[in-house]
C-alpha atoms as one frame of an Amber mdcrd trajectory, in Angstrom:
protein
  47.100 108.991 134.610  47.880 105.672 134.477  51.353 104.344 135.727  52.148
 103.434 132.045  51.608 106.948 131.355  54.138 108.526 133.688  56.780 105.726
 132.701  56.356 107.164 129.225  56.748 110.413 130.295  59.969 109.709 132.192
  61.274 108.014 129.706  61.339 111.029 127.082  62.477 113.293 130.320  65.679
 110.741 130.345  66.308 111.062 126.311  66.183 115.008 126.903  68.474 114.647
 129.709  65.967 115.667 132.233  65.832 112.911 134.562  68.018 109.864 135.595
  68.580 107.761 132.394  68.147 104.472 134.367  64.315 103.763 133.210  65.132
  99.739 132.316  64.755  98.704 136.140  60.938 100.342 135.853  60.149  98.613
 133.233  58.555  95.428 134.443  55.837  93.365 134.073  52.210  94.507 132.670
  53.094  98.255 133.317  56.268  97.809 131.120  54.074  96.054 128.362  51.314
  99.006 128.150  54.595 101.697 128.371  55.928  99.918 125.307  52.482  99.568
 123.671  51.674 103.458 124.521  55.464 104.388 123.122  54.291 102.446 119.684
  50.729 104.007 119.165  52.666 107.281 120.263  55.069 106.770 117.734  57.891
 107.022 120.335  59.377 103.535 120.271  63.099 104.916 119.293  62.876 107.269
 122.288  61.346 104.343 124.623  64.024 101.904 123.544  66.817 104.877 124.185
  65.647 105.463 127.442  66.205 101.812 128.386  69.426 102.217 127.477  72.287
 100.075 125.909  71.266  96.605 127.937  67.811  97.587 126.594  65.645  95.155
 127.750  64.844  95.605 131.730  62.117  93.400 132.058  60.615  93.808 128.631
  59.367  90.351 126.738  61.020  89.934 123.622  57.680  90.275 121.454  57.505
  93.870 122.792  61.003  94.663 121.837  61.005  93.031 118.634  57.765  95.269
 117.674  59.019  98.370 118.924  62.709  97.833 116.402  59.846  96.997 113.684
  58.332 100.388 113.810  61.794 102.078 114.281  62.684 100.200 110.718  59.258
 101.088 109.215  59.823 104.749 110.158  63.373 104.691 108.504  61.842 103.011
 105.266  58.680 105.616 105.582  61.292 108.795 105.716  63.175 107.763 102.898
  60.198 107.360 100.826  58.952 110.496 102.083  62.356 112.301 101.336  62.138
 111.272  97.863  59.014 112.141  96.925  59.766 115.691  98.361  62.721 116.063
  96.021  60.374 115.222  93.459  57.889 117.874  94.569  60.526 120.686  95.194
  62.516 120.119  91.949  59.359 119.923  90.114  58.041 123.005  91.675  61.437
 125.146  91.191  61.254 124.317  87.409  57.682 125.863  87.202  58.465 129.118
  89.635  56.078 127.699  92.268  57.209 128.286  95.656  56.544 125.920  98.715
  57.051 126.121 102.264  57.368 122.320 104.047  55.888 122.206 107.459  56.312
 120.301 110.394  57.096 116.229 109.316  60.428 116.028 107.402  61.603 119.649
 108.891  61.506 117.596 112.350  62.929 114.771 111.103  66.173 116.389 109.494
  66.459 119.624 111.662  65.526 118.954 115.057  65.684 115.083 115.708  68.337
 114.535 113.388  67.810 110.926 112.885  65.670 109.546 110.262  64.903 106.495
 112.763  63.974 108.673 115.517  60.739 110.290 114.236  58.236 109.484 111.519
  57.664 112.108 109.496  53.902 110.699 108.608  53.245 112.592 105.699  54.354
 115.745 103.455  52.880 119.087 104.571  53.657 121.862 102.029  51.938 125.641
 102.430  51.446 127.219  99.117  50.344 130.852  98.198  46.551 130.690  96.995
  47.313 132.094  93.677  49.756 129.198  92.864  47.216 126.397  93.956  46.411
 125.987  90.254  49.621 125.677  88.756  50.797 123.452  91.766  47.727 120.930
  90.648  49.145 120.762  87.022  52.590 119.776  88.427  51.130 117.099  90.463
  49.012 115.773  87.949  52.365 115.228  85.698  53.795 113.590  88.644  51.014
 111.069  88.697  49.431 111.983  91.577  45.594 111.640  91.620  43.639 115.116
  91.591  40.119 116.420  91.095  38.772 115.445  87.743  38.116 117.747  84.732
  41.293 119.543  85.490  39.866 121.359  88.641  42.184 123.073  90.752  42.902
 121.426  94.389  41.600 124.678  95.932  37.792 124.259  94.145  35.209 124.009
  96.573  37.388 123.531  99.577  37.106 127.091 100.897  35.899 125.495 104.244
  38.902 123.624 104.798  42.025 125.491 103.119  43.717 122.011 102.333  43.767
 118.766 100.127  45.052 115.436 100.568  47.095 113.975  97.693  47.796 110.384
  97.561  50.205 109.078  94.909  48.824 105.421  93.580  52.256 104.161  93.640
  53.229 104.096  96.877  50.222 105.520  98.821  52.236 108.395 100.438  50.277
 111.591 101.710  51.111 115.236 100.339  48.879 117.417 102.587  48.761 120.623
 100.563  47.749 123.880 102.267  47.118 127.467 101.236  46.494 128.482 104.437
  47.455 126.977 107.647  44.304 127.784 109.509  40.935 126.285 109.088  38.403
 129.329 108.075  35.354 127.726 109.819  36.700 127.011 113.310  40.015 129.125
 113.459  41.103 132.773 113.437  42.922 133.792 110.136  46.049 134.718 110.419
  48.407 137.036 108.184  50.339 134.346 106.224  52.076 136.976 103.931  54.452
 137.276 107.607  55.310 134.023 107.558  55.988 133.912 104.017  58.244 136.760
 104.287  60.062 135.543 107.340  60.416 131.919 106.003  63.985 130.410 105.838
  65.960 128.139 103.174  67.278 124.831 105.090  68.865 121.830 103.621  66.682
 118.579 104.265  69.528 115.980 103.595  70.757 117.113 100.180  67.330 118.761
  99.351  67.252 122.689  99.463  63.561 123.780 100.948  62.099 126.658 102.338
  60.429 126.398 105.548  58.899 128.447 108.141  61.143 130.713 110.218  62.308
 128.628 113.800  60.221 130.879 115.743  57.250 130.430 113.774  57.684 126.718
 113.062  57.794 126.408 116.961  54.720 128.376 117.461  52.814 126.455 114.599
  53.757 123.080 116.366  52.300 124.432 119.597  49.089 125.760 117.380  48.725
 122.574 115.464  48.512 120.541 118.657  46.779 122.753 120.931  44.054 124.643
 118.910  43.702 122.884 115.423  43.347 119.322 117.425  42.440 120.459 121.031
  45.159 118.258 121.879  42.747 115.460 120.921  44.475 112.044 120.035  47.772
 113.824 119.100  49.224 111.593 121.900  52.588 112.916 123.935  54.485 113.094
 120.708  53.376 116.411 120.547  55.158 117.294 123.673  58.579 115.942 122.715
  58.650 117.674 119.333  58.168 121.036 121.194  60.493 120.018 123.872  63.205
 118.920 121.507  62.902 122.125 119.208  63.726 123.765 122.509  66.536 121.685
 123.858  68.125 121.432 120.383  67.217 124.036 118.022  68.612 124.271 114.572
  70.005 127.995 115.931  69.648 129.488 118.943  65.837 130.581 119.354  65.268
 134.552 119.229  62.741 134.721 122.055  61.672 138.257 121.468  60.728 137.320
 117.804  59.023 134.391 119.314  57.070 136.589 121.655  56.335 139.065 119.005
  55.075 136.347 116.410  53.172 134.571 118.964  51.219 138.223 119.184  50.947
 138.805 115.859  49.416 135.564 114.853  46.833 135.388 117.924  48.907 132.115
 119.337  49.988 133.052 122.872  47.723 130.908 124.789  48.669 128.223 122.745
  52.322 128.687 123.045  52.226 129.119 126.666  49.651 125.810 127.162  52.238
 123.609 125.429  55.561 125.345 127.110  54.103 125.017 130.272  53.355 121.244
 129.729  56.914 120.613 128.410  58.247 122.549 131.405  56.376 120.737 133.984
  56.448 117.177 132.392  59.572 116.898 130.139  61.669 119.272 132.392  62.801
 121.698 129.416  63.080 125.063 131.107  61.669 128.283 129.039  62.650 131.452
 130.402  60.158 132.665 132.972  59.959 136.245 131.047  58.918 134.430 127.994
  56.149 132.637 129.793  54.988 136.017 131.515  54.980 137.751 128.359  52.734
 135.159 126.552  50.385 134.515 129.566  49.808 136.023 132.688  49.270 132.718
 134.527  46.111 132.667 137.087  45.322 129.746 139.429  42.649 128.194 137.390
  45.534 127.369 134.833  46.661 124.723 136.673  43.278 123.137 136.127  43.735
 123.711 132.195  47.401 121.927 132.397  45.698 119.104 134.101  42.699 118.791
 131.607  45.268 119.161 128.702  47.663 116.427 129.628  44.377 114.106 130.218
  43.204 114.534 126.784  46.880 113.976 125.630  46.620 110.697 126.946  42.829
 109.609 126.816  41.625 110.507 123.391  42.831 108.226 120.872  40.408 108.659
 117.922  40.712 111.862 116.059  37.415 111.776 114.517  35.813 110.877 117.743
  32.204 112.709 118.158  33.048 114.388 121.142  35.628 116.880 119.649  32.901
 117.783 117.282  30.023 118.171 120.275  32.921 120.411 121.954  33.756 122.708
 119.400  29.846 123.162 118.627  29.133 123.736 122.225  32.012 126.198 123.121
  30.880 129.852 123.751  31.306 131.873 120.558  29.269 133.301 117.979  26.150
 131.272 116.629  27.492 131.561 113.367  30.954 129.701 114.008  28.924 127.042
 115.653  26.553 126.912 112.319  29.490 126.712 110.320  31.125 123.575 112.299
  27.749 121.601 112.365  27.427 122.497 108.559  30.834 121.342 107.993  30.113
 118.167 110.001  26.797 117.303 108.384  27.435 118.039 104.808  30.869 118.531
 104.018  32.226 119.521 100.588  33.059 117.070  97.775  36.680 118.222  98.496
  36.713 117.390 101.886  35.427 113.644 101.205  37.819 113.250  98.707  40.317
 113.873 101.364  39.087 111.103 103.586  38.323 108.320 100.546  40.642 109.577
  97.449  39.451 111.233  94.284  36.378 109.282  93.043  36.140 110.318  89.534
  32.607 110.066  88.324  31.111 109.212  91.609  28.281 111.211  92.592  28.652
 113.227  95.542  25.403 111.855  96.956  27.179 108.502  96.699  29.997 109.819
  99.131  27.881 111.449 101.481  26.129 108.142 101.731  29.346 106.196 102.258
  30.404 108.953 104.640  27.265 108.659 106.967  27.246 104.910 106.696  30.880
 105.215 108.390  30.249 107.722 110.831  27.049 105.862 112.200  28.995 102.832
 112.379  31.964 104.567 114.520  29.537 107.265 116.552  26.668 105.359 117.603
  28.659 103.357 120.418  29.655 107.153 121.733  26.293 108.601 121.676  24.936
 105.325 123.350  27.539 105.930 125.906  26.770 109.870 126.494  23.064 109.118
 126.763  23.452 106.390 129.015  25.511 108.347 131.122  29.045 107.019 131.219
  31.234 108.582 133.236  34.318 108.606 131.136  32.302 109.942 128.127  30.913
 112.816 130.075  34.601 113.425 131.323  36.102 113.655 127.733  33.230 116.101
 126.464  34.027 118.355 129.628  37.773 117.773 129.000  37.178 119.278 125.584
  34.728 122.162 126.165  36.967 123.489 129.010  40.125 123.647 126.496  38.296
 125.247 123.777  36.803 127.814 126.268  40.137 128.627 127.468  42.006 128.549
 124.258  39.457 130.908 122.454  39.444 133.332 125.566  41.764 136.324 124.913
  44.205 137.785 127.089
């Protein structure tokens, strides 16, 4: 890892009380500027400034400080807008008898970070029961959201994704609607009835909202980063999210229930990997019996942890071609690889509207052309570097394949 990576991790450890708080004297010159830039790119400006302490500046130039503060102000404003939109959605759904579960984002902001300036929610992630998607579609249409034309449900033709990204034309805020938390093509299905049965009601700044049970939420954070994204372009904030839930949970964690839940969902390896990284690099201890129950560590696992941390810091683009190649080349059923290839080459109309926004009247073939023009622009340099034998590109692909293989293996 680069010195700036170590400095940012040290800053996060200081925020968690796992390292000496005097970080400011280490923030000097180019290394300090690079660390500040990495903190902003990772949406960790609040934590980076907090670690600098009350004197606050160290050797950081005023331009970097202003940029960090500006991101924190943006976070406050965006979270306030998301909170208002969440209230509107929850109240409208309650009036129609449609239950929703809030996942990640605003739950982390209010129940874990407990400071609207400390973490940007990004978007609103809602989980619905599949049978309620049609009614929810009509609800959000009345609220002014842009939905598929001709009254089609959000889930129409979206069986390969199980999610739909809604945007409101007034503010552009994203509401990511799920009727399953897993991708049916590339991930193992889970019994989501159990998640609904165990869900909890919480108060989010005056909004009474249903969320995943604490233990399930912690497991889902691990799954989302390690399995869904393969740690690709998620940045170190994914580690800090898990670390902060462990350090200051909304209530005491019931470790036996967490282990049982991980086994029932098939997320033991994802949880073990994230917990191990958090313990090693952010200094938050996890009971040894829990780690052993999740996965019996072996010597090769040290290499997996190293590769995982490198991936967290190395990958920048979520849609890099290497991520797709690793998914298709990893050992597994031929059918799954072919499904992943089909999803990549010819995604459904709903997947494309997730990317470009709903385009009433636009032919599907036009959306495909638009998508492929963008992909060719983005992927041609990566393919060129890979074919030319670029070392960095080969290493990225190798890391992705190694993580995919380890996560797919059954204990």
